[in-house]
N, C-alpha and C positions, 0 to 999 in steps of 0.2 A: 565522599558521598558514594553510596553504592549505585550501580546501574539501575536497580529496581526503584530506588528512591528518586533518582533523576527522572525516570519515566513517569512516576506518580506526579512529580512536580510539574513536568511539562504538560501532562494532560489536565491537571487541575488549574493550571495557569493559562497558557496559550491554547489549550484544547477547548476552552470555552468560546473561542472565536468561531464565527461561521466558516464553514468549509467551502472555500473557493466559489462563491456564487450560488451555493446550494442553500436550502432552507433548514439545514441541520448544522450542529457544531462539529468541529474536528473530532472531539471525543465521541460524540454519538456515531459519527461515520466509522471511526475505528472499532468501536464496540459492535456495530452492526456487521462489519466485515469479519471480525473474529467469530461472532455468533454464526454467521453463514458457514464459515469453514468448519466450526465445531459441529454444527448440525449435519454437515455433509460427511462427517467422519474422517476428516483429514487428519494427518499426523500432527502432533503438537508443534513441530517447527513451522508448519504452514499456518497453523492457527496463530502462532506468535507473529509470524511475518505479516499476516493479515491485520492483526492488531496494530503493528508498528510500521506499516508500509508508508505512511505519510509523516513519519517523525521529522523528516526534513522540513516540512511546512511549519512545525512547531518551534524550530530553532532559527528560522530565517524570516526576514521581512520581505514578502513578495508583493507584487501588484499584478494586475490583470494584463499588463503589456509586456512582461518579461518572463522568460523561463529560466529560473535559477537552478534547474536540475535538482529539485528536492529529492528525487529518488537516489541520486548519487550521494548527496549530503547525508541522507538518512542511513543508507547502507554503510557508508564509511564510518559514521558514528557507531552504528551497531556492531561493526567488525571488531571493535575493542573487546566485546564480550561474547559474540555469537559466531557460529560457523556459517559456512556458505548455504546450508539448508534454510537458514533464516535470512541472511543478508542478500543472497542472489535473487530470490523472488522480489524482495523490496527493490533492489537495484533495477530489476527488469520489468516492473509492472507498467511503466510508461511504454517501454518497447513492446510489451504485450498488446497494449491498445493499438499501437501503430501496426503491429503484425496482424491483429484481427481485422483492422480496417482494410488492410491490403488483401486478405485471404478469405474473409467470410462475407459473402454478399449480404447486404442489409445491416451489418453490424454498426457501421458508422451512423446510420439513421436512428438507432436506438439509444445513442449516447445523449446524455443530458446536454442542454445548451452550454453549460459551463465546461463539460468535457469536450464538446466539439470545439469550443474556443481554445482550450488548452492544447488540443490536438494540433491546431494550426501553429501555435507557438512552439510545440515540441517537434516540428518537422513534418507533420502530416503522415499519411500512410507510408509504410515501407515500400521500397522498390523490391524487385524480385531477388536481388542478391542479398539485401538486408533481411528479407523474410526467410531466406534459406539459412543464413547465419543464425538467425533466431531459433529456427527449428532444430538446428544442429547443436545448440547449447544444451547441456545436461539439465539446467534448471528452467528451460523454456516451458515445459508443461506445468510446473508449479506456478510460474509467473502468470500463465494464462488463467489458471484456476483463481489465483488472487485477483487478477484483473476482472474476472466475471463477478466476484464478490464486491469489488470496488464499484462496479457499475450498478449493482443492486442495492448497495448500502447507503441509500439516500432517502429513507422513508421517515417522514416527519412523525414523531410521536411513537415510534416503534419501541416496545419494551425489550430491553436486553439485560443480560447479567451486568453487574457493575464491574469496573476495572479490577477490583479485588478478586473477582472470580478467576481472572486470567493471570494474575501475578504469580501464582504457584507454577503455572505452565511456563511463564517467562523464566522463572528461576531454574526450572528443570532444563531449559534449553541453553542456559549459560554454559560456556565452556569451562571446564574445570582446569584449574592451574596445574601444571605438571609437577 
């Protein structure tokens, strides 16, 4: 089965579940994130990362009391076919939330109740050394952009392009075999 087909199956199956205490589905959240990145004029790898950032949620069974590190699971799954320009913002989008909570006054207050709850499970705001390490990472800025889309992509009933709109971008971002 191709990576594209597996992505389609995950979104059409587990993507119909509600997104972690929010009033939209996983697929709606993913499409809203991708749409925000596309509207901002971001490069295709960041649009694809925005679409696929919560793929780990679609392959794991989580509850609201444990953090199973969906960002790591998703990034590791995507690393089979994508380079770091896609996988690292996915891997770092939770760290970006922790970074923003530590460095941007008022950021934590704008998080949805579900995001505030998951923040506690994910270790809370970064300390100074963790924040510096995040800033020093080459994919930190892309992860912050993705995080901001993640925070905004929770609008009930928002019209978005369908998944099929983004699949050609996903295909273009796949690494070519040597």
